[in-house]
mmCIF entry with sequence, helices, sheets and N, C-alpha, C, O atoms, coordinates in Angstrom:
data_MODEL
# 
_entry.id   MODEL 
# 
_entity.id                         1 
_entity.type                       polymer 
_entity.pdbx_number_of_molecules   1 
# 
_entity_poly.entity_id                      1 
_entity_poly.type                           'polypeptide(L)' 
_entity_poly.nstd_linkage                   no 
_entity_poly.nstd_monomer                   no 
_entity_poly.pdbx_seq_one_letter_code       MDDVVLYEVSDGIAKITLNRPDQMNAWTGELSDELQARLGEADRD 
_entity_poly.pdbx_seq_one_letter_code_can   MDDVVLYEVSDGIAKITLNRPDQMNAWTGELSDELQARLGEADRD 
_entity_poly.pdbx_strand_id                 A 
# 
loop_
_entity_poly_seq.entity_id 
_entity_poly_seq.num 
_entity_poly_seq.mon_id 
_entity_poly_seq.hetero 
1 1  MET n 
1 2  ASP n 
1 3  ASP n 
1 4  VAL n 
1 5  VAL n 
1 6  LEU n 
1 7  TYR n 
1 8  GLU n 
1 9  VAL n 
1 10 SER n 
1 11 ASP n 
1 12 GLY n 
1 13 ILE n 
1 14 ALA n 
1 15 LYS n 
1 16 ILE n 
1 17 THR n 
1 18 LEU n 
1 19 ASN n 
1 20 ARG n 
1 21 PRO n 
1 22 ASP n 
1 23 GLN n 
1 24 MET n 
1 25 ASN n 
1 26 ALA n 
1 27 TRP n 
1 28 THR n 
1 29 GLY n 
1 30 GLU n 
1 31 LEU n 
1 32 SER n 
1 33 ASP n 
1 34 GLU n 
1 35 LEU n 
1 36 GLN n 
1 37 ALA n 
1 38 ARG n 
1 39 LEU n 
1 40 GLY n 
1 41 GLU n 
1 42 ALA n 
1 43 ASP n 
1 44 ARG n 
1 45 ASP n 
# 
_struct_asym.id          A 
_struct_asym.entity_id   1 
# 
loop_
_struct_conf.conf_type_id 
_struct_conf.id 
_struct_conf.pdbx_PDB_helix_id 
_struct_conf.beg_label_comp_id 
_struct_conf.beg_label_asym_id 
_struct_conf.beg_label_seq_id 
_struct_conf.pdbx_beg_PDB_ins_code 
_struct_conf.end_label_comp_id 
_struct_conf.end_label_asym_id 
_struct_conf.end_label_seq_id 
_struct_conf.pdbx_end_PDB_ins_code 
_struct_conf.beg_auth_comp_id 
_struct_conf.beg_auth_asym_id 
_struct_conf.beg_auth_seq_id 
_struct_conf.end_auth_comp_id 
_struct_conf.end_auth_asym_id 
_struct_conf.end_auth_seq_id 
_struct_conf.pdbx_PDB_helix_class 
_struct_conf.details 
_struct_conf.pdbx_PDB_helix_length 
HELX_P HELX_P1 AA1 PRO A 21 ? GLN A 23 ? PRO A 21 GLN A 23 5 ? 3  
HELX_P HELX_P2 AA2 GLY A 29 ? ARG A 44 ? GLY A 29 ARG A 44 1 ? 16 
# 
_struct_conf_type.id          HELX_P 
_struct_conf_type.criteria    ? 
_struct_conf_type.reference   ? 
# 
_struct_sheet.id               AA1 
_struct_sheet.type             ? 
_struct_sheet.number_strands   2 
_struct_sheet.details          ? 
# 
_struct_sheet_order.sheet_id     AA1 
_struct_sheet_order.range_id_1   1 
_struct_sheet_order.range_id_2   2 
_struct_sheet_order.offset       ? 
_struct_sheet_order.sense        anti-parallel 
# 
loop_
_struct_sheet_range.sheet_id 
_struct_sheet_range.id 
_struct_sheet_range.beg_label_comp_id 
_struct_sheet_range.beg_label_asym_id 
_struct_sheet_range.beg_label_seq_id 
_struct_sheet_range.pdbx_beg_PDB_ins_code 
_struct_sheet_range.end_label_comp_id 
_struct_sheet_range.end_label_asym_id 
_struct_sheet_range.end_label_seq_id 
_struct_sheet_range.pdbx_end_PDB_ins_code 
_struct_sheet_range.beg_auth_comp_id 
_struct_sheet_range.beg_auth_asym_id 
_struct_sheet_range.beg_auth_seq_id 
_struct_sheet_range.end_auth_comp_id 
_struct_sheet_range.end_auth_asym_id 
_struct_sheet_range.end_auth_seq_id 
AA1 1 VAL A 5  ? SER A 10 ? VAL A 5  SER A 10 
AA1 2 ILE A 13 ? LEU A 18 ? ILE A 13 LEU A 18 
# 
loop_
_atom_site.group_PDB 
_atom_site.id 
_atom_site.type_symbol 
_atom_site.label_atom_id 
_atom_site.label_alt_id 
_atom_site.label_comp_id 
_atom_site.label_asym_id 
_atom_site.label_entity_id 
_atom_site.label_seq_id 
_atom_site.pdbx_PDB_ins_code 
_atom_site.Cartn_x 
_atom_site.Cartn_y 
_atom_site.Cartn_z 
_atom_site.occupancy 
_atom_site.B_iso_or_equiv 
_atom_site.pdbx_formal_charge 
_atom_site.auth_seq_id 
_atom_site.auth_comp_id 
_atom_site.auth_asym_id 
_atom_site.auth_atom_id 
_atom_site.pdbx_PDB_model_num 
ATOM 1   N N  . MET A 1 1  ? -9.911  11.032 -7.307  1.00 0.00 ? 1  MET A N  1 
ATOM 2   C CA . MET A 1 1  ? -9.370  12.360 -7.560  1.00 0.00 ? 1  MET A CA 1 
ATOM 3   C C  . MET A 1 1  ? -10.392 13.125 -8.492  1.00 0.00 ? 1  MET A C  1 
ATOM 4   O O  . MET A 1 1  ? -10.844 12.502 -9.453  1.00 0.00 ? 1  MET A O  1 
ATOM 5   N N  . ASP A 1 2  ? -10.745 14.287 -8.301  1.00 0.00 ? 2  ASP A N  1 
ATOM 6   C CA . ASP A 1 2  ? -11.562 14.972 -9.151  1.00 0.00 ? 2  ASP A CA 1 
ATOM 7   C C  . ASP A 1 2  ? -10.679 16.051 -9.803  1.00 0.00 ? 2  ASP A C  1 
ATOM 8   O O  . ASP A 1 2  ? -9.919  16.766 -9.151  1.00 0.00 ? 2  ASP A O  1 
ATOM 9   N N  . ASP A 1 3  ? -10.839 16.116 -11.162 1.00 0.00 ? 3  ASP A N  1 
ATOM 10  C CA . ASP A 1 3  ? -10.194 17.132 -12.027 1.00 0.00 ? 3  ASP A CA 1 
ATOM 11  C C  . ASP A 1 3  ? -8.687  17.283 -11.597 1.00 0.00 ? 3  ASP A C  1 
ATOM 12  O O  . ASP A 1 3  ? -8.311  18.297 -11.008 1.00 0.00 ? 3  ASP A O  1 
ATOM 13  N N  . VAL A 1 4  ? -7.909  16.340 -11.880 1.00 0.00 ? 4  VAL A N  1 
ATOM 14  C CA . VAL A 1 4  ? -6.423  16.317 -11.627 1.00 0.00 ? 4  VAL A CA 1 
ATOM 15  C C  . VAL A 1 4  ? -5.765  17.132 -12.680 1.00 0.00 ? 4  VAL A C  1 
ATOM 16  O O  . VAL A 1 4  ? -4.685  17.663 -12.420 1.00 0.00 ? 4  VAL A O  1 
ATOM 17  N N  . VAL A 1 5  ? -6.362  17.291 -13.939 1.00 0.00 ? 5  VAL A N  1 
ATOM 18  C CA . VAL A 1 5  ? -5.854  17.896 -14.979 1.00 0.00 ? 5  VAL A CA 1 
ATOM 19  C C  . VAL A 1 5  ? -7.011  18.709 -15.525 1.00 0.00 ? 5  VAL A C  1 
ATOM 20  O O  . VAL A 1 5  ? -8.052  18.164 -15.894 1.00 0.00 ? 5  VAL A O  1 
ATOM 21  N N  . LEU A 1 6  ? -6.820  19.998 -15.571 1.00 0.00 ? 6  LEU A N  1 
ATOM 22  C CA . LEU A 1 6  ? -7.868  21.000 -16.137 1.00 0.00 ? 6  LEU A CA 1 
ATOM 23  C C  . LEU A 1 6  ? -7.470  21.187 -17.656 1.00 0.00 ? 6  LEU A C  1 
ATOM 24  O O  . LEU A 1 6  ? -6.330  21.089 -18.111 1.00 0.00 ? 6  LEU A O  1 
ATOM 25  N N  . TYR A 1 7  ? -8.612  21.471 -18.344 1.00 0.00 ? 7  TYR A N  1 
ATOM 26  C CA . TYR A 1 7  ? -8.422  21.692 -19.798 1.00 0.00 ? 7  TYR A CA 1 
ATOM 27  C C  . TYR A 1 7  ? -9.300  22.625 -20.237 1.00 0.00 ? 7  TYR A C  1 
ATOM 28  O O  . TYR A 1 7  ? -10.478 22.399 -19.959 1.00 0.00 ? 7  TYR A O  1 
ATOM 29  N N  . GLU A 1 8  ? -9.015  23.775 -20.945 1.00 0.00 ? 8  GLU A N  1 
ATOM 30  C CA . GLU A 1 8  ? -9.795  24.757 -21.430 1.00 0.00 ? 8  GLU A CA 1 
ATOM 31  C C  . GLU A 1 8  ? -9.222  25.325 -22.814 1.00 0.00 ? 8  GLU A C  1 
ATOM 32  O O  . GLU A 1 8  ? -8.005  25.376 -22.990 1.00 0.00 ? 8  GLU A O  1 
ATOM 33  N N  . VAL A 1 9  ? -10.116 25.745 -23.778 1.00 0.00 ? 9  VAL A N  1 
ATOM 34  C CA . VAL A 1 9  ? -9.566  26.307 -24.926 1.00 0.00 ? 9  VAL A CA 1 
ATOM 35  C C  . VAL A 1 9  ? -10.238 27.693 -25.077 1.00 0.00 ? 9  VAL A C  1 
ATOM 36  O O  . VAL A 1 9  ? -11.450 27.797 -24.888 1.00 0.00 ? 9  VAL A O  1 
ATOM 37  N N  . SER A 1 10 ? -9.486  28.746 -25.412 1.00 0.00 ? 10 SER A N  1 
ATOM 38  C CA . SER A 1 10 ? -9.838  30.004 -25.493 1.00 0.00 ? 10 SER A CA 1 
ATOM 39  C C  . SER A 1 10 ? -9.046  30.735 -26.762 1.00 0.00 ? 10 SER A C  1 
ATOM 40  O O  . SER A 1 10 ? -7.816  30.749 -26.783 1.00 0.00 ? 10 SER A O  1 
ATOM 41  N N  . ASP A 1 11 ? -9.724  31.250 -27.660 1.00 0.00 ? 11 ASP A N  1 
ATOM 42  C CA . ASP A 1 11 ? -9.165  31.826 -28.872 1.00 0.00 ? 11 ASP A CA 1 
ATOM 43  C C  . ASP A 1 11 ? -8.119  30.957 -29.546 1.00 0.00 ? 11 ASP A C  1 
ATOM 44  O O  . ASP A 1 11 ? -7.045  31.440 -29.904 1.00 0.00 ? 11 ASP A O  1 
ATOM 45  N N  . GLY A 1 12 ? -8.454  29.547 -29.739 1.00 0.00 ? 12 GLY A N  1 
ATOM 46  C CA . GLY A 1 12 ? -7.637  28.779 -30.351 1.00 0.00 ? 12 GLY A CA 1 
ATOM 47  C C  . GLY A 1 12 ? -6.438  28.232 -29.648 1.00 0.00 ? 12 GLY A C  1 
ATOM 48  O O  . GLY A 1 12 ? -5.586  27.553 -30.220 1.00 0.00 ? 12 GLY A O  1 
ATOM 49  N N  . ILE A 1 13 ? -6.406  28.575 -28.303 1.00 0.00 ? 13 ILE A N  1 
ATOM 50  C CA . ILE A 1 13 ? -5.238  28.167 -27.505 1.00 0.00 ? 13 ILE A CA 1 
ATOM 51  C C  . ILE A 1 13 ? -5.778  27.140 -26.402 1.00 0.00 ? 13 ILE A C  1 
ATOM 52  O O  . ILE A 1 13 ? -6.733  27.400 -25.670 1.00 0.00 ? 13 ILE A O  1 
ATOM 53  N N  . ALA A 1 14 ? -5.141  26.087 -26.373 1.00 0.00 ? 14 ALA A N  1 
ATOM 54  C CA . ALA A 1 14 ? -5.538  25.106 -25.315 1.00 0.00 ? 14 ALA A CA 1 
ATOM 55  C C  . ALA A 1 14 ? -4.577  25.372 -24.122 1.00 0.00 ? 14 ALA A C  1 
ATOM 56  O O  . ALA A 1 14 ? -3.365  25.546 -24.250 1.00 0.00 ? 14 ALA A O  1 
ATOM 57  N N  . LYS A 1 15 ? -5.286  25.383 -22.900 1.00 0.00 ? 15 LYS A N  1 
ATOM 58  C CA . LYS A 1 15 ? -4.560  25.649 -21.724 1.00 0.00 ? 15 LYS A CA 1 
ATOM 59  C C  . LYS A 1 15 ? -4.819  24.335 -20.897 1.00 0.00 ? 15 LYS A C  1 
ATOM 60  O O  . LYS A 1 15 ? -5.969  23.999 -20.615 1.00 0.00 ? 15 LYS A O  1 
ATOM 61  N N  . ILE A 1 16 ? -3.686  23.580 -20.505 1.00 0.00 ? 16 ILE A N  1 
ATOM 62  C CA . ILE A 1 16 ? -3.782  22.404 -19.556 1.00 0.00 ? 16 ILE A CA 1 
ATOM 63  C C  . ILE A 1 16 ? -2.999  22.776 -18.302 1.00 0.00 ? 16 ILE A C  1 
ATOM 64  O O  . ILE A 1 16 ? -1.864  23.250 -18.275 1.00 0.00 ? 16 ILE A O  1 
ATOM 65  N N  . THR A 1 17 ? -3.772  22.492 -17.291 1.00 0.00 ? 17 THR A N  1 
ATOM 66  C CA . THR A 1 17 ? -3.209  22.860 -15.976 1.00 0.00 ? 17 THR A CA 1 
ATOM 67  C C  . THR A 1 17 ? -3.261  21.585 -14.899 1.00 0.00 ? 17 THR A C  1 
ATOM 68  O O  . THR A 1 17 ? -4.314  20.973 -14.717 1.00 0.00 ? 17 THR A O  1 
ATOM 69  N N  . LEU A 1 18 ? -2.191  21.289 -14.298 1.00 0.00 ? 18 LEU A N  1 
ATOM 70  C CA . LEU A 1 18 ? -2.043  20.203 -13.340 1.00 0.00 ? 18 LEU A CA 1 
ATOM 71  C C  . LEU A 1 18 ? -2.696  20.779 -12.195 1.00 0.00 ? 18 LEU A C  1 
ATOM 72  O O  . LEU A 1 18 ? -2.306  21.888 -11.830 1.00 0.00 ? 18 LEU A O  1 
ATOM 73  N N  . ASN A 1 19 ? -3.684  20.174 -11.531 1.00 0.00 ? 19 ASN A N  1 
ATOM 74  C CA . ASN A 1 19 ? -4.480  20.596 -10.343 1.00 0.00 ? 19 ASN A CA 1 
ATOM 75  C C  . ASN A 1 19 ? -4.413  19.713 -9.114  1.00 0.00 ? 19 ASN A C  1 
ATOM 76  O O  . ASN A 1 19 ? -5.410  19.162 -8.649  1.00 0.00 ? 19 ASN A O  1 
ATOM 77  N N  . ARG A 1 20 ? -3.180  19.603 -8.601  1.00 0.00 ? 20 ARG A N  1 
ATOM 78  C CA . ARG A 1 20 ? -2.947  18.824 -7.470  1.00 0.00 ? 20 ARG A CA 1 
ATOM 79  C C  . ARG A 1 20 ? -2.145  19.746 -6.361  1.00 0.00 ? 20 ARG A C  1 
ATOM 80  O O  . ARG A 1 20 ? -1.136  19.331 -5.792  1.00 0.00 ? 20 ARG A O  1 
ATOM 81  N N  . PRO A 1 21 ? -2.688  20.982 -6.137  1.00 0.00 ? 21 PRO A N  1 
ATOM 82  C CA . PRO A 1 21 ? -1.784  21.897 -5.293  1.00 0.00 ? 21 PRO A CA 1 
ATOM 83  C C  . PRO A 1 21 ? -1.459  21.362 -3.887  1.00 0.00 ? 21 PRO A C  1 
ATOM 84  O O  . PRO A 1 21 ? -0.395  21.626 -3.326  1.00 0.00 ? 21 PRO A O  1 
ATOM 85  N N  . ASP A 1 22 ? -2.453  20.575 -3.328  1.00 0.00 ? 22 ASP A N  1 
ATOM 86  C CA . ASP A 1 22 ? -2.005  19.954 -1.912  1.00 0.00 ? 22 ASP A CA 1 
ATOM 87  C C  . ASP A 1 22 ? -0.786  19.052 -1.887  1.00 0.00 ? 22 ASP A C  1 
ATOM 88  O O  . ASP A 1 22 ? -0.025  18.920 -0.929  1.00 0.00 ? 22 ASP A O  1 
ATOM 89  N N  . GLN A 1 23 ? -0.693  18.396 -3.164  1.00 0.00 ? 23 GLN A N  1 
ATOM 90  C CA . GLN A 1 23 ? 0.418   17.367 -3.291  1.00 0.00 ? 23 GLN A CA 1 
ATOM 91  C C  . GLN A 1 23 ? 1.395   17.944 -4.073  1.00 0.00 ? 23 GLN A C  1 
ATOM 92  O O  . GLN A 1 23 ? 2.175   17.166 -4.621  1.00 0.00 ? 23 GLN A O  1 
ATOM 93  N N  . MET A 1 24 ? 1.557   19.316 -4.280  1.00 0.00 ? 24 MET A N  1 
ATOM 94  C CA . MET A 1 24 ? 2.590   19.979 -5.080  1.00 0.00 ? 24 MET A CA 1 
ATOM 95  C C  . MET A 1 24 ? 2.745   19.268 -6.586  1.00 0.00 ? 24 MET A C  1 
ATOM 96  O O  . MET A 1 24 ? 3.836   19.070 -7.121  1.00 0.00 ? 24 MET A O  1 
ATOM 97  N N  . ASN A 1 25 ? 1.608   18.964 -7.097  1.00 0.00 ? 25 ASN A N  1 
ATOM 98  C CA . ASN A 1 25 ? 1.454   18.209 -8.396  1.00 0.00 ? 25 ASN A CA 1 
ATOM 99  C C  . ASN A 1 25 ? 2.364   17.081 -8.477  1.00 0.00 ? 25 ASN A C  1 
ATOM 100 O O  . ASN A 1 25 ? 2.930   16.906 -9.557  1.00 0.00 ? 25 ASN A O  1 
ATOM 101 N N  . ALA A 1 26 ? 2.618   16.222 -7.439  1.00 0.00 ? 26 ALA A N  1 
ATOM 102 C CA . ALA A 1 26 ? 3.327   15.037 -7.432  1.00 0.00 ? 26 ALA A CA 1 
ATOM 103 C C  . ALA A 1 26 ? 2.787   14.101 -8.528  1.00 0.00 ? 26 ALA A C  1 
ATOM 104 O O  . ALA A 1 26 ? 1.579   13.915 -8.674  1.00 0.00 ? 26 ALA A O  1 
ATOM 105 N N  . TRP A 1 27 ? 3.639   13.576 -9.218  1.00 0.00 ? 27 TRP A N  1 
ATOM 106 C CA . TRP A 1 27 ? 3.249   12.587 -10.329 1.00 0.00 ? 27 TRP A CA 1 
ATOM 107 C C  . TRP A 1 27 ? 2.668   11.293 -9.821  1.00 0.00 ? 27 TRP A C  1 
ATOM 108 O O  . TRP A 1 27 ? 3.191   10.621 -8.932  1.00 0.00 ? 27 TRP A O  1 
ATOM 109 N N  . THR A 1 28 ? 1.539   10.989 -10.451 1.00 0.00 ? 28 THR A N  1 
ATOM 110 C CA . THR A 1 28 ? 0.907   9.647  -10.138 1.00 0.00 ? 28 THR A CA 1 
ATOM 111 C C  . THR A 1 28 ? 0.503   9.037  -11.425 1.00 0.00 ? 28 THR A C  1 
ATOM 112 O O  . THR A 1 28 ? 0.469   9.774  -12.410 1.00 0.00 ? 28 THR A O  1 
ATOM 113 N N  . GLY A 1 29 ? 0.202   7.827  -11.542 1.00 0.00 ? 29 GLY A N  1 
ATOM 114 C CA . GLY A 1 29 ? -0.439  7.144  -12.670 1.00 0.00 ? 29 GLY A CA 1 
ATOM 115 C C  . GLY A 1 29 ? -1.632  7.733  -13.154 1.00 0.00 ? 29 GLY A C  1 
ATOM 116 O O  . GLY A 1 29 ? -1.818  7.768  -14.370 1.00 0.00 ? 29 GLY A O  1 
ATOM 117 N N  . GLU A 1 30 ? -2.621  8.287  -12.220 1.00 0.00 ? 30 GLU A N  1 
ATOM 118 C CA . GLU A 1 30 ? -3.770  8.898  -12.582 1.00 0.00 ? 30 GLU A CA 1 
ATOM 119 C C  . GLU A 1 30 ? -3.452  10.241 -13.372 1.00 0.00 ? 30 GLU A C  1 
ATOM 120 O O  . GLU A 1 30 ? -3.971  10.507 -14.457 1.00 0.00 ? 30 GLU A O  1 
ATOM 121 N N  . LEU A 1 31 ? -2.588  11.020 -12.743 1.00 0.00 ? 31 LEU A N  1 
ATOM 122 C CA . LEU A 1 31 ? -2.117  12.283 -13.363 1.00 0.00 ? 31 LEU A CA 1 
ATOM 123 C C  . LEU A 1 31 ? -1.609  12.044 -14.783 1.00 0.00 ? 31 LEU A C  1 
ATOM 124 O O  . LEU A 1 31 ? -2.040  12.688 -15.739 1.00 0.00 ? 31 LEU A O  1 
ATOM 125 N N  . SER A 1 32 ? -0.769  11.189 -14.875 1.00 0.00 ? 32 SER A N  1 
ATOM 126 C CA . SER A 1 32 ? -0.282  10.806 -16.247 1.00 0.00 ? 32 SER A CA 1 
ATOM 127 C C  . SER A 1 32 ? -1.276  10.302 -17.219 1.00 0.00 ? 32 SER A C  1 
ATOM 128 O O  . SER A 1 32 ? -1.216  10.659 -18.395 1.00 0.00 ? 32 SER A O  1 
ATOM 129 N N  . ASP A 1 33 ? -2.147  9.528  -16.811 1.00 0.00 ? 33 ASP A N  1 
ATOM 130 C CA . ASP A 1 33 ? -3.255  9.156  -17.803 1.00 0.00 ? 33 ASP A CA 1 
ATOM 131 C C  . ASP A 1 33 ? -4.118  10.296 -18.081 1.00 0.00 ? 33 ASP A C  1 
ATOM 132 O O  . ASP A 1 33 ? -4.546  10.405 -19.230 1.00 0.00 ? 33 ASP A O  1 
ATOM 133 N N  . GLU A 1 34 ? -4.455  11.207 -17.161 1.00 0.00 ? 34 GLU A N  1 
ATOM 134 C CA . GLU A 1 34 ? -5.424  12.435 -17.463 1.00 0.00 ? 34 GLU A CA 1 
ATOM 135 C C  . GLU A 1 34 ? -4.689  13.329 -18.419 1.00 0.00 ? 34 GLU A C  1 
ATOM 136 O O  . GLU A 1 34 ? -5.240  13.841 -19.394 1.00 0.00 ? 34 GLU A O  1 
ATOM 137 N N  . LEU A 1 35 ? -3.331  13.514 -18.084 1.00 0.00 ? 35 LEU A N  1 
ATOM 138 C CA . LEU A 1 35 ? -2.589  14.485 -18.930 1.00 0.00 ? 35 LEU A CA 1 
ATOM 139 C C  . LEU A 1 35 ? -2.545  13.920 -20.384 1.00 0.00 ? 35 LEU A C  1 
ATOM 140 O O  . LEU A 1 35 ? -2.783  14.684 -21.319 1.00 0.00 ? 35 LEU A O  1 
ATOM 141 N N  . GLN A 1 36 ? -2.260  12.665 -20.596 1.00 0.00 ? 36 GLN A N  1 
ATOM 142 C CA . GLN A 1 36 ? -2.290  12.177 -21.999 1.00 0.00 ? 36 GLN A CA 1 
ATOM 143 C C  . GLN A 1 36 ? -3.556  12.129 -22.600 1.00 0.00 ? 36 GLN A C  1 
ATOM 144 O O  . GLN A 1 36 ? -3.613  12.138 -23.830 1.00 0.00 ? 36 GLN A O  1 
ATOM 145 N N  . ALA A 1 37 ? -4.743  12.073 -21.824 1.00 0.00 ? 37 ALA A N  1 
ATOM 146 C CA . ALA A 1 37 ? -5.948  12.143 -22.432 1.00 0.00 ? 37 ALA A CA 1 
ATOM 147 C C  . ALA A 1 37 ? -6.256  13.694 -22.756 1.00 0.00 ? 37 ALA A C  1 
ATOM 148 O O  . ALA A 1 37 ? -6.975  13.970 -23.716 1.00 0.00 ? 37 ALA A O  1 
ATOM 149 N N  . ARG A 1 38 ? -5.761  14.591 -22.030 1.00 0.00 ? 38 ARG A N  1 
ATOM 150 C CA . ARG A 1 38 ? -6.061  15.979 -22.313 1.00 0.00 ? 38 ARG A CA 1 
ATOM 151 C C  . ARG A 1 38 ? -5.144  16.436 -23.510 1.00 0.00 ? 38 ARG A C  1 
ATOM 152 O O  . ARG A 1 38 ? -5.541  17.251 -24.342 1.00 0.00 ? 38 ARG A O  1 
ATOM 153 N N  . LEU A 1 39 ? -4.037  15.929 -23.541 1.00 0.00 ? 39 LEU A N  1 
ATOM 154 C CA . LEU A 1 39 ? -3.071  16.269 -24.721 1.00 0.00 ? 39 LEU A CA 1 
ATOM 155 C C  . LEU A 1 39 ? -3.746  15.607 -25.997 1.00 0.00 ? 39 LEU A C  1 
ATOM 156 O O  . LEU A 1 39 ? -3.740  16.222 -27.064 1.00 0.00 ? 39 LEU A O  1 
ATOM 157 N N  . GLY A 1 40 ? -4.265  14.492 -25.898 1.00 0.00 ? 40 GLY A N  1 
ATOM 158 C CA . GLY A 1 40 ? -4.988  13.964 -27.037 1.00 0.00 ? 40 GLY A CA 1 
ATOM 159 C C  . GLY A 1 40 ? -6.204  14.824 -27.515 1.00 0.00 ? 40 GLY A C  1 
ATOM 160 O O  . GLY A 1 40 ? -6.489  14.968 -28.704 1.00 0.00 ? 40 GLY A O  1 
ATOM 161 N N  . GLU A 1 41 ? -6.905  15.390 -26.455 1.00 0.00 ? 41 GLU A N  1 
ATOM 162 C CA . GLU A 1 41 ? -8.027  16.161 -26.859 1.00 0.00 ? 41 GLU A CA 1 
ATOM 163 C C  . GLU A 1 41 ? -7.573  17.554 -27.440 1.00 0.00 ? 41 GLU A C  1 
ATOM 164 O O  . GLU A 1 41 ? -8.305  18.153 -28.228 1.00 0.00 ? 41 GLU A O  1 
ATOM 165 N N  . ALA A 1 42 ? -6.463  18.018 -27.076 1.00 0.00 ? 42 ALA A N  1 
ATOM 166 C CA . ALA A 1 42 ? -5.852  19.294 -27.578 1.00 0.00 ? 42 ALA A CA 1 
ATOM 167 C C  . ALA A 1 42 ? -5.458  19.083 -29.000 1.00 0.00 ? 42 ALA A C  1 
ATOM 168 O O  . ALA A 1 42 ? -5.593  19.944 -29.870 1.00 0.00 ? 42 ALA A O  1 
ATOM 169 N N  . ASP A 1 43 ? -4.930  17.814 -29.205 1.00 0.00 ? 43 ASP A N  1 
ATOM 170 C CA . ASP A 1 43 ? -4.497  17.461 -30.658 1.00 0.00 ? 43 ASP A CA 1 
ATOM 171 C C  . ASP A 1 43 ? -5.712  17.428 -31.603 1.00 0.00 ? 43 ASP A C  1 
ATOM 172 O O  . ASP A 1 43 ? -5.698  17.874 -32.751 1.00 0.00 ? 43 ASP A O  1 
ATOM 173 N N  . ARG A 1 44 ? -6.772  16.847 -30.993 1.00 0.00 ? 44 ARG A N  1 
ATOM 174 C CA . ARG A 1 44 ? -8.065  16.759 -31.872 1.00 0.00 ? 44 ARG A CA 1 
ATOM 175 C C  . ARG A 1 44 ? -8.631  18.156 -32.092 1.00 0.00 ? 44 ARG A C  1 
ATOM 176 O O  . ARG A 1 44 ? -9.168  18.429 -33.166 1.00 0.00 ? 44 ARG A O  1 
ATOM 177 N N  . ASP A 1 45 ? -8.527  19.071 -31.085 1.00 0.00 ? 45 ASP A N  1 
ATOM 178 C CA . ASP A 1 45 ? -9.073  20.333 -31.238 1.00 0.00 ? 45 ASP A CA 1 
ATOM 179 C C  . ASP A 1 45 ? -8.337  21.172 -32.169 1.00 0.00 ? 45 ASP A C  1 
ATOM 180 O O  . ASP A 1 45 ? -8.717  22.320 -32.398 1.00 0.00 ? 45 ASP A O  1 
# 
């Protein structure tokens, strides 16, 4: 899967977006891992 969790920072605000519209953002192990990684990135930023 490509880019299941999108991450961007603008004006000091991190925006994390679940990006599986065809699957209605159904929870998977990959989604969980990616979200955890992006949350860690936001914490470091």
